[in-house]
N, C-alpha and C positions, 0 to 999 in steps of 0.2 A: 619510927613507925607512925602517922598519925590516928590520930583517936577518931573513930566513926561517930558519928552526935544518933545515939539510940533515937533521937522521935523524931526520925527524920520516915515517913513513909517508904511505899514503894512511890517509884516514879512511876505507874498505871496512875496511881492515883492521884494525882498530881497531874496528869494528861485527862485524864474524866474531869476530872474540874474546869479547867481553862473552857474545855472544848464547852460543857456546861453553861458559862459563861458564855462566849460566844453566841452562842444556839440562845441563851438567852437574852441578852442582846441586842445581838439580830430583832427577833421576836418584839420585840420592846421598838425598836426604830422601824421597825416594817406597819406597826399600828398605828403610828404615833406621823407618820408619809398618807398610809390613807388616812386619818382624818383627817388633816390635815386639806389633803387637793380633795376635801366634799364637797359639790357645789352647792348649792339647790336655788334653785328656776329663778327667784332672784337677783342671781347677780348676773344675770341675764339680760337685765331690764335696762333698757334708754339709762342715760344721766340725766334725773329728773330734780331738781333743786326747786327752792326754796327762799323765797325773803322775804324780811318779815323790816317793817317800819326804820323810826330812830331811831339808837341807832341801827344798825346794818344787823340780822345776827343771819345765814347761812346756814346750811344745812341739803347733801344729796345723799341720792342713792346708794352715792360711792363709798362714804360714808358710813354708811347703817352697813352695806355689804363691812369694810373694811371691822367692825367691828365686830360687826360679826364671825367676822377670817382669827382675826385675833386673842376668841374668847375661845374659839373651835380648838387654835393652836397651841392655846395655854391649857386647857381640857385631857390632849388627850396628850403631851406630855407626862401632864400629874399618873397619867395612867398608864402609862410608858413605865415612867417608874415600877 
């Protein structure tokens, strides 16, 4: 007859642990989604840019919005962890 490992817990305990893990993962993913899909009012402005002399240096509002979006995404991912 096979020897039963005395360190194993009841199946219900493992099921509860798995359910808790899925619930926490879902909550973290949802929070990350909500944070990354928020848009500030200036994201909807037309893309206006500026260019300066020689050598040419240029930027526009789209670049600034992308930088902010990247920061917001990183922040949300860290908070979700």
